[in-house]
C-alpha positions as CSV (number, residue, x, y, z in Angstrom):
1,X,0.0,0.0,0.0
2,X,2.8,2.4,0.8
3,X,4.3,2.2,-2.7
4,X,0.8,2.8,-4.2
5,X,0.4,5.9,-1.9
6,X,3.8,7.1,-3.0
7,X,2.7,6.7,-6.6
8,X,-0.3,8.9,-5.8
9,X,-2.7,6.0,-6.5
10,X,-6.2,7.3,-5.9
11,X,-7.7,4.0,-4.7
12,X,-5.0,3.5,-2.1
13,X,-5.5,7.0,-0.9
14,X,-9.2,6.5,-0.5
15,X,-8.6,3.2,1.3
16,X,-6.2,4.8,3.8
17,X,-8.5,7.7,4.2
18,X,-11.5,5.6,4.9
19,X,-9.6,3.7,7.6
20,X,-8.0,6.6,9.3
21,X,-10.1,9.7,8.6
22,X,-12.5,9.1,11.6
23,X,-9.5,9.1,14.0
24,X,-7.9,12.2,12.5
25,X,-11.1,14.0,12.6
26,X,-11.8,13.0,16.2
27,X,-8.4,14.3,17.3
28,X,-9.0,17.6,15.4
29,X,-12.5,18.0,17.0
30,X,-11.1,17.2,20.5
31,X,-8.2,19.6,20.2
32,X,-9.8,22.5,18.3
33,X,-13.3,22.4,19.9
34,X,-14.9,23.7,16.6
35,X,-16.5,21.4,14.1
36,X,-16.0,23.5,11.0
37,X,-12.3,24.2,11.8
38,X,-11.7,20.6,12.7
39,X,-13.2,19.5,9.3
40,X,-11.0,22.0,7.4
41,X,-7.9,21.1,9.4
42,X,-8.4,17.4,8.8
43,X,-8.8,18.0,5.1
44,X,-5.6,20.1,5.1
45,X,-3.7,17.4,6.9
46,X,-4.8,14.8,4.4
47,X,-3.7,17.0,1.5
48,X,-0.4,17.7,3.0
49,X,0.2,14.1,3.9
50,X,-0.8,12.5,0.6
51,X,1.1,15.0,-1.6
52,X,4.1,16.1,0.5
53,X,4.7,13.8,3.5
54,X,3.9,10.2,2.4
55,X,7.4,9.9,0.9
56,X,8.9,10.4,4.3
57,X,7.2,7.3,5.8
58,X,9.6,4.4,6.0
59,X,7.2,1.5,6.8
60,X,3.5,0.9,6.1
61,X,2.7,0.2,9.7
62,X,3.9,3.7,10.6
63,X,1.3,5.4,8.5
64,X,-1.2,5.8,11.3
65,X,1.4,7.1,13.8
66,X,2.8,9.6,11.3
67,X,-0.7,10.9,10.5
68,X,-1.6,11.2,14.2
69,X,1.7,13.1,14.9
70,X,1.0,15.4,12.0
71,X,-2.6,16.0,13.3
72,X,-1.5,16.8,16.8
73,X,1.2,19.1,15.7
74,X,-1.1,21.0,13.3
75,X,-3.8,21.3,15.9
76,X,-1.4,22.6,18.5
77,X,-0.1,25.2,15.9
78,X,-3.7,26.3,15.1
79,X,-4.6,26.6,18.8
80,X,-1.5,28.6,19.4
81,X,-2.3,30.9,16.5
82,X,-5.9,31.3,17.7
83,X,-4.7,32.2,21.2
84,X,-2.5,35.0,19.7
85,X,-5.3,36.2,17.4
86,X,-8.4,36.1,19.6
87,X,-11.5,38.3,18.8
88,X,-11.2,41.7,20.5
89,X,-14.2,41.0,22.8
90,X,-12.6,37.7,23.9
91,X,-9.5,39.2,25.3
92,X,-9.0,40.9,28.7
93,X,-9.0,44.7,28.5
94,X,-5.6,46.3,27.7
95,X,-3.8,47.6,30.8
96,X,-0.3,48.9,31.3
97,X,2.0,50.4,28.8
98,X,1.6,53.7,27.0
99,X,-1.6,54.9,25.4
100,X,0.1,54.5,22.0
101,X,0.9,50.9,22.8
102,X,-2.6,50.1,23.9
103,X,-4.1,51.8,20.8
104,X,-1.8,49.9,18.5
105,X,-2.7,46.6,20.2
106,X,-6.4,47.3,20.0
107,X,-6.0,48.3,16.3
108,X,-4.2,45.0,15.6
109,X,-7.0,43.0,17.3
110,X,-9.6,44.9,15.2
111,X,-7.6,44.2,12.0
112,X,-7.3,40.5,12.8
113,X,-11.1,40.3,13.4
114,X,-11.8,42.1,10.2
115,X,-9.5,39.8,8.2
116,X,-11.4,36.8,9.6
117,X,-14.6,38.4,8.4
118,X,-13.1,39.1,5.0
119,X,-11.9,35.5,4.7
120,X,-15.4,34.3,5.2
121,X,-16.5,36.2,2.1
122,X,-14.2,34.1,-0.1
123,X,-15.4,30.9,-1.6
124,X,-14.7,27.7,0.3
125,X,-12.1,26.6,-2.4
126,X,-10.4,30.0,-2.3
127,X,-10.2,30.0,1.5
128,X,-8.8,26.5,1.4
129,X,-6.1,27.5,-1.2
130,X,-5.2,30.6,0.8
131,X,-4.9,28.5,4.0
132,X,-2.7,26.0,2.1
133,X,-0.5,28.8,0.8
134,X,-0.1,30.9,3.9
135,X,-0.9,28.8,7.0
136,X,0.5,25.6,5.7
137,X,3.3,27.3,3.7
138,X,2.8,25.2,0.7
139,X,4.1,26.3,-2.7
140,X,1.8,27.0,-5.6
141,X,3.2,24.0,-7.4
142,X,2.5,21.6,-4.4
143,X,-1.1,23.1,-4.0
144,X,-1.6,22.5,-7.8
145,X,-0.5,18.9,-7.5
146,X,-2.7,18.3,-4.4
147,X,-5.8,19.7,-6.1
148,X,-4.8,18.4,-9.6
149,X,-4.8,21.8,-11.3
150,X,-1.9,23.9,-12.7
151,X,0.2,26.1,-10.5
152,X,-0.7,29.0,-12.9
153,X,-4.4,28.5,-11.9
154,X,-3.4,28.5,-8.3
155,X,-1.4,31.7,-8.7
156,X,-4.3,33.4,-10.4
157,X,-6.8,32.3,-7.7
158,X,-4.4,33.4,-4.9
159,X,-4.0,36.8,-6.7
160,X,-7.8,37.3,-7.0
161,X,-8.3,36.2,-3.4
162,X,-5.7,38.6,-2.1
163,X,-7.2,41.4,-4.1
164,X,-10.6,40.6,-2.7
165,X,-9.2,40.5,0.8
166,X,-7.4,43.9,0.3
167,X,-10.7,45.5,-1.0
168,X,-12.6,44.1,1.9
169,X,-10.1,45.4,4.4
170,X,-10.1,48.8,2.8
171,X,-13.9,48.9,3.1
172,X,-13.6,48.9,6.9
173,X,-10.9,51.6,6.9
């Protein structure tokens, strides 16, 4: 099975996914406490694993352990990111420091919240590709391979998405 996965055999990928997807999703749900985010994260993990990491696995019996390790690490990274970028109302009031520091921190929180709202305006596919590019740090080529489209298409979609995000952010300013 490992050789078929390395050859990007679709049937082998489906078989592995059918066997391990419930476990991966359960870990994501438990760690992230958000059904939609858990679903998106599990999907990202599968794409990363099947198109970038499967070649690193030495033995077939290690597939499950490797995927669980990837899942835990990704969920921890997302939780840490969420803790740094909480909604303005979810954080304690700013205290201490100069007025300029407090104003800058509050502005950063507002901008982060606004960006989250703007991301929700993108299509599901565009959000997924933007996440793969900037959160998962995948190249346009690797995203194209994962989604079976050209890297030029990915580049155009990212450019359109970033332009839409820029316009959305400027609306709030």
